[in-house]
C-alpha positions in Angstrom: 0.0 0.1 0.1 1.6 3.4 -0.9 2.6 5.7 1.8 0.4 8.6 2.6 1.6 12.2 1.3 4.4 13.6 3.3 6.2 16.8 4.1 9.9 16.9 5.1 12.0 19.8 6.4 15.2 20.0 4.4 18.2 21.7 6.3 21.1 23.3 4.7 19.8 24.7 1.4 21.0 28.2 0.5 19.6 28.8 -3.0 17.1 27.5 -5.5 19.8 25.2 -7.0 20.0 23.4 -3.8 16.3 22.7 -3.8 16.5 21.4 -7.4 19.3 19.0 -6.4 17.3 17.6 -3.5 14.2 17.3 -5.7 16.2 15.3 -8.5 17.7 12.8 -5.9 14.2 12.4 -4.4 12.6 11.7 -7.7 15.3 9.0 -8.4 13.7 6.8 -5.6 11.4 4.4 -7.1 7.8 5.1 -6.0 8.5 8.8 -5.1 7.2 12.0 -6.7 8.7 15.0 -5.0 8.7 18.9 -5.2 11.0 20.8 -3.0 9.8 24.3 -2.2 13.1 26.5 -1.4 10.7 29.2 0.0 9.3 27.1 2.8 12.4 24.7 2.9 10.0 21.7 2.7 10.0 18.5 0.4 6.4 17.7 -0.7 6.3 13.9 -1.3 3.7 11.7 -2.8 4.0 8.0 -3.2 2.8 5.4 -5.8 4.2 2.5 -3.8 5.3 1.6 -0.2 8.6 3.4 0.3 10.8 3.1 3.4 11.4 6.7 4.9 15.1 5.8 5.7 15.6 5.6 1.9 14.0 9.0 1.4 16.3 10.4 4.0 19.4 8.9 2.4 18.5 10.4 -0.9 18.5 13.7 0.9 21.8 13.2 2.6 23.3 11.8 -0.7 22.5 15.3 -2.2 24.6 16.9 0.6 21.6 18.0 2.9 19.7 16.7 5.8 16.2 16.0 6.8 15.6 18.4 9.8 13.3 18.7 12.7 12.4 22.4 12.4 15.6 23.9 13.8 15.3 27.6 13.8 17.7 28.7 11.0 17.4 32.4 12.1 18.6 31.5 15.5 21.8 29.9 14.0 22.6 32.7 12.0 22.4 35.5 14.6 25.4 34.6 16.6 27.4 34.5 13.4 26.2 37.9 12.3 26.9 39.4 15.7 30.5 38.0 16.0 31.3 38.8 12.3 29.9 42.4 12.6 32.1 43.2 15.5 35.1 41.5 14.4 34.9 42.7 10.8 34.4 46.4 11.9 37.4 46.0 13.9 39.5 44.5 11.3 38.5 47.2 9.0 39.5 49.9 11.4 43.0 48.7 12.1 43.6 47.6 8.7 42.4 50.8 6.6 42.4 53.8 9.2 46.0 55.2 9.5 45.4 56.5 13.0 45.1 52.8 14.2 48.4 51.6 12.5 51.2 50.4 14.8 54.1 48.0 14.6 52.6 44.6 14.4 49.0 45.8 13.9 48.7 43.3 11.1 48.9 40.6 13.7 45.9 42.0 15.5 44.0 42.3 12.3 44.8 38.6 11.6 43.5 37.7 15.1 40.2 39.6 14.3 39.8 37.8 10.9 40.6 34.4 11.8 37.3 33.5 13.8 35.3 35.3 11.1 36.9 33.1 8.3 36.5 29.7 10.2 33.3 30.2 12.2 31.2 33.1 10.5 32.1 32.0 6.9 31.7 28.2 7.7 28.2 28.0 5.8 29.7 29.5 2.8 32.6 26.9 2.8 30.3 24.0 3.5 28.0 25.1 0.6 31.0 25.5 -1.6 32.1 22.0 -1.0 28.5 20.8 -1.9 28.6 22.7 -4.9 32.0 21.2 -6.0 30.7 17.8 -5.5 27.8 18.6 -8.1 30.3 20.7 -10.3 28.3 23.7 -9.6 29.0 27.2 -8.3 26.8 29.8 -6.6 27.2 33.1 -4.7 28.6 30.8 -1.8 31.3 29.4 -3.9 32.3 33.0 -4.7 32.3 34.1 -1.2 34.2 31.1 0.0 36.7 31.3 -2.8 37.3 34.8 -2.3 37.7 34.9 1.6 39.9 31.8 1.3 42.2 33.5 -1.3 42.4 36.6 0.7 42.9 34.9 4.1 45.6 32.4 3.3 47.5 34.8 0.9 47.4 37.3 3.7 48.9 34.6 6.2 51.5 33.9 3.5 52.3 37.8 3.3 52.2 37.9 7.2 55.1 35.4 7.8 56.9 36.6 4.6 57.0 40.0 6.1 54.7 41.8 3.5 53.6 45.2 4.0 50.0 44.6 3.2 47.3 41.9 3.9 43.9 41.1 2.9 42.5 39.9 6.3 40.0 42.7 6.5 38.5 41.3 3.1 38.4 37.8 4.5 36.3 39.2 7.5 34.1 41.6 5.8 32.9 39.7 2.8 31.3 36.7 4.4 29.9 38.9 7.2 28.1 41.3 4.9 26.8 38.4 2.6 25.5 36.6 5.8 23.4 39.7 6.6 21.9 39.4 3.2 21.3 35.7 3.8 19.5 36.6 7.0 17.2 39.1 5.4 16.4 36.3 2.7 15.5 33.7 5.4 13.3 36.1 7.1 11.6 36.7 3.9 11.1 33.1 3.2 9.6 32.5 6.6 6.7 34.9 5.6 5.2 32.2 3.7 4.9 29.9 6.6 3.8 32.7 9.0 1.0 33.7 6.7 -0.4 30.2 6.5 -0.1 29.7 10.4 -1.8 32.9 11.0 -4.5 32.1 8.3 -5.3 28.9 10.1 -5.3 30.5 13.6 -8.7 31.9 12.6 -10.1 28.3 13.4 -10.8 27.7 17.2 -8.9 24.9 19.0 -11.8 23.2 20.5 -15.4 22.9 19.7 -18.6 21.7 21.2 -19.8 18.7 19.6 -23.0 16.5 20.2 -22.4 13.0 19.7 -25.0 10.1 21.0 -27.0 12.7 22.4 -24.1 14.1 24.8 -22.2 17.4 24.4 -18.6 17.1 24.6 -15.5 19.4 24.0 -13.4 18.2 21.3 -10.2 19.5 19.4 -11.4 21.1 16.3 -9.1 18.8 14.0 -11.0 15.8 15.4 -14.6 17.1 14.1 -16.0 14.6 11.5 -18.4 15.2 8.6 -22.1 14.7 10.0 -21.2 15.9 13.6 -23.5 18.3 15.1 -21.7 21.5 16.4 -22.8 24.2 18.8 -21.3 27.6 18.5 -21.8 30.3 21.2 -22.1 33.9 20.6 -19.1 35.6 20.0 -17.2 32.3 19.0 -15.9 31.2 15.8 -17.3 28.3 13.7 -14.8 25.5 13.7 -15.8 23.8 10.6 -17.9 24.2 7.2 -21.5 23.2 7.7 -25.2 23.5 7.1 -27.0 26.0 9.5 -29.8 24.0 11.6 -30.9 26.9 13.8 -33.8 29.0 12.5 -31.6 32.0 12.2 -28.0 33.2 12.5 -26.3 36.6 12.3 -22.9 35.7 11.1 -19.7 38.0 10.7 -18.1 36.7 7.6 -15.5 39.4 7.4 -12.8 36.7 7.8 -13.7 35.3 4.5 -15.4 38.1 2.5 -14.1 41.4 4.3 -17.6 42.8 4.3 -18.1 44.9 7.3 -21.8 44.1 7.7 -22.9 40.6 9.3 -24.8 38.2 7.1 -28.4 37.4 8.2 -28.8 33.6 7.5 -31.8 31.2 7.7 -32.1 27.7 8.3 -30.4 25.6 5.5 -27.6 28.2 4.9 -24.0 27.2 4.3 -21.6 28.3 6.9 -17.9 28.6 6.6 -15.1 27.8 9.1 -13.6 30.8 10.8 -16.8 32.9 10.8 -17.9 34.4 14.0 -21.7 33.9 15.4 -23.1 37.2 16.7 -26.6 36.0 17.7 -26.8 33.7 20.6 -25.9 29.9 20.4 -26.4 28.4 16.8 -26.4 24.6 15.8 -25.0 23.4 12.6 -24.2 20.0 10.9 -20.5 19.6 9.8 -19.9 19.0 6.2 -16.2 19.2 5.9 -13.8 18.8 8.7 -11.5 21.7 9.8 -8.6 20.3 7.7 -10.5 20.4 4.4 -12.6 23.5 5.2 -12.8 26.4 3.0 -10.4 28.5 5.1 -7.8 25.5 4.9 -8.3 25.3 1.1 -7.5 29.0 0.9 -4.3 28.3 3.2 -3.2 25.7 0.8 -3.6 28.2 -2.1 -1.4 30.7 -0.2 1.2 27.9 0.0 1.1 27.3 -3.8 1.0 31.1 -4.5 4.0 31.9 -2.3 6.0 28.9 -3.6 6.1 30.3 -7.0 8.0 33.6 -6.2 11.5 34.3 -7.3 14.3 35.8 -5.4 16.3 39.0 -6.2 19.4 37.3 -4.6 19.4 34.6 -7.4 21.0 37.6 -9.6 24.1 37.0 -7.9 23.9 33.3 -8.0 23.5 33.5 -11.8 26.6 35.8 -12.2 28.6 33.4 -10.1 27.8 30.4 -11.9 29.5 31.8 -14.8 32.1 34.2 -13.1 33.6 31.5 -10.7 34.7 29.0 -13.1 36.2 31.6 -15.4 38.1 33.4 -12.4 39.4 29.9 -11.6 40.4 29.3 -15.1 42.2 32.5 -15.4 44.0 31.9 -12.2 45.3 28.5 -13.5 46.2 29.8 -16.9 48.0 32.7 -15.4 50.3 30.4 -13.4 50.7 28.2 -16.3 51.7 30.8 -18.7 54.1 32.6 -16.2 55.7 29.2 -15.1 56.1 27.4 -18.5 56.3 30.2 -21.0 57.9 32.9 -19.0 59.9 30.7 -16.8 59.1 32.6 -13.8 57.0 30.4 -11.3 57.2 32.7 -8.4 55.7 35.7 -10.1 53.3 33.2 -11.6 52.0 32.0 -8.2 51.8 35.7 -6.9 49.9 36.7 -10.1 47.5 33.7 -9.9 46.9 34.6 -6.2 46.5 38.2 -7.1 43.7 37.1 -9.6 41.7 35.3 -6.9 42.2 38.1 -4.5 41.2 40.9 -6.8 38.2 38.7 -7.8 37.1 38.5 -4.2 33.4 39.5 -4.2 33.5 42.2 -1.7 31.8 44.7 -3.9 29.7 42.2 -5.7 28.7 40.6 -2.4 27.2 43.7 -0.8 25.8 45.0 -4.1 22.4 43.6 -3.4 22.1 43.5 0.5 23.4 47.2 0.9 20.8 48.5 -1.5 18.0 46.6 0.2 19.2 47.6 3.8 19.1 51.3 2.7 15.7 50.8 1.0 14.3 49.2 4.0 15.6 52.1 6.2 14.0 54.8 4.0 10.7 52.9 3.8 10.6 52.5 7.5 10.9 56.2 7.9 7.8 56.5 5.9 6.0 53.8 7.6 6.5 51.4 4.7 8.0 48.1 6.2 9.5 45.8 3.5 9.0 42.4 4.8 10.4 40.8 1.9 13.2 42.8 0.2 13.3 40.5 -2.8 9.9 41.9 -3.9 11.4 45.2 -4.9 12.3 43.7 -8.3 8.8 42.8 -9.1 7.4 46.0 -7.4 9.6 48.1 -9.7 7.6 46.6 -12.8 3.9 46.8 -11.4 1.5 48.3 -14.0 -1.6 47.7 -12.1 -2.8 48.0 -8.4 -6.0 45.9 -7.2 -7.4 47.3 -3.9 -9.6 45.7 -1.5 -12.2 48.2 -0.2 -13.1 47.7 3.4 -10.2 48.5 5.8 -7.8 49.4 2.8 -9.5 52.4 1.1 -12.1 52.9 3.7 -11.5 52.7 7.6 -13.7 49.6 7.9 -15.5 51.0 11.0 -19.3 51.4 10.6 -20.5 54.9 11.8 -23.6 56.9 11.4 -23.3 59.1 8.4 -26.7 60.6 8.3 -29.9 60.5 10.3 -33.5 62.2 10.1 -36.5 62.3 12.3 -39.8 61.2 10.8 -43.4 61.3 12.0 -42.9 64.5 13.9 -40.0 63.1 16.2 -37.1 65.0 16.6 -33.6 63.7 15.4 -32.0 63.8 18.9 -34.7 62.0 20.5 -35.1 59.5 17.9 -31.2 58.7 18.1 -31.4 58.7 22.1 -34.0 55.9 21.7 -32.2 53.8 19.3 -28.9 54.1 21.2 -30.6 52.7 24.4 -32.2 49.9 22.4 -28.8 48.9 20.7 -26.8 49.3 24.0 -24.9 46.0 24.8 -25.4 44.3 21.6 -22.3 42.8 19.7 -23.6 43.5 16.2 -21.4 46.2 14.4 -24.5 48.2 13.4 -25.7 48.2 17.0 -22.1 49.3 18.3 -22.1 52.2 16.0 -25.5 53.6 17.0 -24.9 52.8 20.7 -22.0 55.3 20.8 -24.4 58.2 19.7 -26.3 58.8 23.0 -26.6 57.6 26.7 -29.6 60.0 27.5 -32.0 57.1 27.8 -31.9 53.6 29.3 -33.8 50.7 27.7 -35.3 47.6 29.6 -36.6 44.1 28.4 -34.4 44.4 25.3 -35.1 41.4 22.8 -33.6 40.4 19.3 -35.9 39.5 16.4 -33.7 37.2 14.4 -33.2 38.6 10.8 -35.1 41.8 11.9 -33.5 43.9 14.6 -34.2 44.7 18.4 -36.9 46.1 20.5 -37.3 47.1 24.1 -39.2 49.5 26.5 -38.2 53.1 27.2 -40.3 54.7 29.6 -43.0 52.1 29.0 -42.8 52.8 25.1 -42.0 49.8 23.0 -39.5 51.0 20.6 -38.0 48.9 17.5 -34.7 49.5 15.8 -34.7 47.2 12.7 -34.5 46.9 9.0 -37.0 49.0 7.0 -40.6 47.5 7.0 -44.1 48.6 6.7 -45.4 51.5 8.8 -48.4 53.9 9.0 -46.2 56.8 7.5 -44.7 54.7 4.6 -44.7 57.3 2.2 -42.7 59.8 4.2 -40.3 56.8 4.9 -40.1 55.8 1.3 -39.2 59.5 0.5 -36.3 59.5 3.2 -34.9 56.2 1.7 -35.1 57.5 -1.8 -32.8 60.4 -0.8 -30.4 58.1 1.1 -27.0 57.1 -0.1 -25.8 53.5 -0.8 -25.5 52.9 2.9 -26.9 50.4 5.5 -30.3 51.7 6.6 -32.0 51.2 10.0 -35.5 52.4 10.9 -36.4 53.5 14.5 -40.1 53.0 15.1 -42.6 53.0 17.7 -46.5 52.9 17.9 -46.5 51.6 14.3 -45.0 54.7 13.0 -41.4 55.1 11.4 -39.9 58.0 13.7 -36.4 57.9 12.1 -34.1 56.7 9.5 -30.3 56.0 10.2 -27.7 55.7 7.7 -24.4 53.8 8.3 -21.2 53.4 6.5 -17.4 53.2 6.8 -15.6 56.1 5.5 -12.9 56.7 2.9 -9.4 57.1 4.2 -8.3 60.8 4.2 -5.7 60.3 1.5 -7.3 57.4 -0.6 -8.2 59.6 -3.6 -4.8 61.5 -3.6 -3.1 57.9 -3.6 -5.1 56.7 -6.7 -4.5 60.0 -8.4 -0.6 59.6 -8.0 -0.9 56.1 -9.2 -2.8 57.3 -12.3 -0.1 60.0 -13.0 2.5 57.3 -12.8 0.8 55.4 -15.6 -0.5 52.7 -13.2 -4.1 51.7 -13.3 -6.2 50.9 -10.2 -9.0 48.4 -9.7 -11.2 47.9 -6.7 -12.3 44.2 -5.7 -14.4 43.9 -2.8 -16.8 41.3 -1.1 -19.1 44.1 -0.2 -22.4 45.3 -1.6 -21.8 46.0 -5.3 -23.9 49.4 -4.9 -21.5 50.6 -2.2 -18.5 49.3 -4.1 -19.7 51.5 -7.2 -20.2 54.5 -5.1 -16.7 54.3 -3.5 -15.0 53.7 -7.0 -16.9 56.8 -8.3 -15.5 58.7 -5.2 -12.1 57.8 -6.0 -12.2 58.0 -9.7 -11.5 54.3 -10.2 -13.4 52.9 -13.4 -12.8 49.3 -12.8 -14.5 47.6 -9.8 -16.3 44.6 -8.7 -18.5 43.9 -5.6 -19.6 40.6 -4.1 -16.4 38.9 -4.9 -15.2 35.9 -3.0 -11.7 35.2 -1.8 -11.3 32.4 -4.5 -12.6 35.2 -7.1 -9.9 37.7 -6.1 -7.3 34.8 -6.2 -8.5 33.8 -9.8 -8.1 37.4 -11.0 -4.7 37.9 -9.6 -3.5 34.4 -11.1 -5.1 35.5 -14.5 -3.5 39.0 -14.6 -1.6 39.8 -17.8 0.4 42.6 -16.4 2.5 42.7 -13.2 -0.1 43.5 -10.5 0.1 44.5 -6.8 -2.7 43.5 -4.5 -3.6 45.8 -1.5 -5.5 44.3 1.4 -6.1 43.9 5.1 -8.1 41.0 5.9 -7.8 37.3 6.2 -10.1 37.1 3.2 -7.3 38.8 1.1 -4.5 36.5 2.3 -4.6 34.2 -0.9 -4.8 37.1 -3.3 -1.9 39.0 -1.5 0.2 35.8 -1.9 -0.6 35.3 -5.6 -0.2 39.0 -6.7 3.2 40.0 -8.0 3.6 41.9 -4.8 1.2 41.9 -1.8 0.9 45.1 0.2 -1.1 44.9 3.7 -2.4 47.8 5.9 -0.9 48.0 9.4 -4.2 47.7 11.2 -5.3 44.7 9.3 -5.1 41.0 10.2 -1.6 39.4 11.0 -2.3 36.7 8.3 -2.6 39.3 5.6 0.7 41.0 6.7 2.5 37.7 6.9 1.4 36.9 3.4 2.4 40.4 2.0 5.9 41.7 0.9 5.1 45.2 2.2 3.2 46.5 5.3 1.8 50.2 5.5 2.1 50.8 9.3 0.1 54.1 9.6 -2.7 52.8 6.9 -2.0 55.9 4.7 -2.8 54.9 1.0 -0.2 57.4 -0.2 2.5 55.3 1.1 1.5 52.8 -1.7 2.8 54.9 -4.9 5.7 55.7 -2.6 6.5 52.2 -2.2 6.3 51.8 -5.9 8.6 54.6 -6.4 11.2 53.5 -3.9 11.1 50.0 -5.5 11.9 51.5 -8.9 14.9 53.5 -7.5 16.0 50.6 -5.3 16.2 48.1 -8.3 18.0 50.7 -10.6 20.4 51.3 -7.6 21.0 47.5 -7.4 21.7 47.4 -11.2 24.2 50.1 -10.9 26.0 48.5 -8.0 26.1 45.0 -10.0 27.5 46.7 -13.1 30.3 48.6 -11.0 31.2 45.7 -9.0 31.4 43.3 -12.0 33.0 46.0 -14.2 35.8 46.5 -11.4 36.5 42.6 -11.7 36.6 42.7 -15.6 39.1 45.6 -15.7 41.4 44.5 -12.8 41.7 40.7 -13.3 43.6 41.1 -16.4 45.9 43.6 -14.7 46.5 41.1 -11.9 47.1 38.3 -14.4 49.8 40.4 -16.1 51.6 40.8 -12.7 51.2 44.5 -12.7 49.1 44.5 -9.7 50.9 45.8 -6.5 49.2 44.5 -3.4 48.8 47.9 -1.8 47.1 49.3 -4.8 45.1 46.2 -5.0 43.8 46.9 -1.4 42.9 50.5 -2.2 41.2 49.5 -5.3 39.1 46.8 -3.6 38.3 49.4 -0.8 37.5 52.0 -3.3 35.3 49.5 -5.1 33.2 48.7 -1.9 33.0 52.2 -0.7 31.6 53.3 -4.1 29.0 50.7 -4.0 28.1 51.8 -0.3 28.0 55.5 -1.4 25.8 54.6 -4.4 23.4 52.7 -2.0 23.2 55.5 0.3 22.0 57.8 -2.5 18.5 56.2 -2.2 18.0 58.4 1.0 17.8 61.5 -1.1 16.4 60.1 -4.2 13.1 59.0 -3.2 
């Protein structure tokens, strides 16, 4: 019998090439079909026959990696980064600042660099050996090769009483690149975080009735056909059919709509939604593991796994550059030794080629720009969770907005009210606030804030209709519009109302007030859309809210493309079928799949944690103007990275031939390398004034 599908954590992968190696080895095992996701560092296995797990683990180890138990990679990197940062700064100071020079200072620099080379740079050396076993080369190979050449040539010079050394290079290169690796790992973790946060909308336990007895069980143990009871204010643990006569359900988790849904017996309920109207009873149709929310979580995993990494640029360069450098170094020695009959000069020239090719500038070209961009963004309340997304963000041609909580504040409030039937507006609102006090319904909460002048007693809820109670012995109703003795007056008031939620306040058979509720546009939403339009970027509004309300908001913003009553799956389908690079801006759990599938996901800071975890960028202060700013920052950053790479790569192209000809003085080489790195840093810092 075939094994059940399996997920394995793979440790030691540093790039997508590593993932492909593991995948290739696993697929060689008979009966195994494997896909290795570098983003989540997991191997997804399916089986066509029974396979021993030890055989699977051996296939992974044969590729040079291990099956892990979820060890925190970030925690392993932190001590290396701390030690590397401190010692590298000291090594640079005593190697490059004349005020710190003294007789024998090179020995101190060597002491600083040695722990960095052997401890901090160990992951690069380990990866380089794995790459060599598979006749491959990546950025890890370049870092290991450069730091090794710099370190051991410096040791040679140290004992040969040389005037200069490259110990600071051997320390700085692996440290800076490791900081970039840390940023990358943190970004990859966002995929796992978003799924975990999404599934946290499901309650851990549920009340189930089995054989006529109620019992508390873990949500993952719920089976199809179980009878489940959900108290007011609690979340529904699994998809099911409503057995109660009526229920008021907050579906904002899945739809983003700020108003609850009023459902009748037989309606379909989704896991993760919240009951607002007393205890409800439902029959489970799908377990928590196969619920709609869980399926959306699966879609998030799939969407996130398809994203590429900006850091692969340096790996692509390295795969060609490293073999060429090695061949040039070997060729340099052979020519000097056998053609020019000067083996000593040939050896020094070959070492000089490797030293001058040391990827200090190339190694910091990408992470330095990303660090500066992240700093600039944070000052404007734009947190770049995944710096690699800047490459895609720079190419965005369309921005898709969710409505509630993104362009609007998502908080229902009374926007208009009018007294009817001879009642004053203030009196009507005081009565309504008294009746709605204490209710958890969003509409009731908004009305209850208006006044505390009256107190109601004997308050009752009419399912699907509204609430009523006694105020000074007068029975007052706060409800959906119905039939009243002054119907014509009410109809006229309704005809003048906007596309808002309408509530009638009535007593003694007369409608004595009409209240309009809505959430409001964020102050700078219109300016943000206008700025995007000027930049040639189109905007679209996709919302689960009422289509008329969506149309009204779109008109206020000047957005011509919009759609209402759209499901999370509908948003996901739109993003997957987009023909141009598209960013998605959202704030709720219902937006998570779309945020993950978009070229770039942007979340509002006040939104759900799941939405932020699935997004590359978070707008901390919820100001929509930060969206065009983020796009502008991305374009400038990507251009800056390209400039850094061209400079760093061009530096090597020019100076490697000079080194091969034996014309490179070690002191001048050190100054040239320092100048190259400083130039990259200075160019990166220009971002602070460019955006």
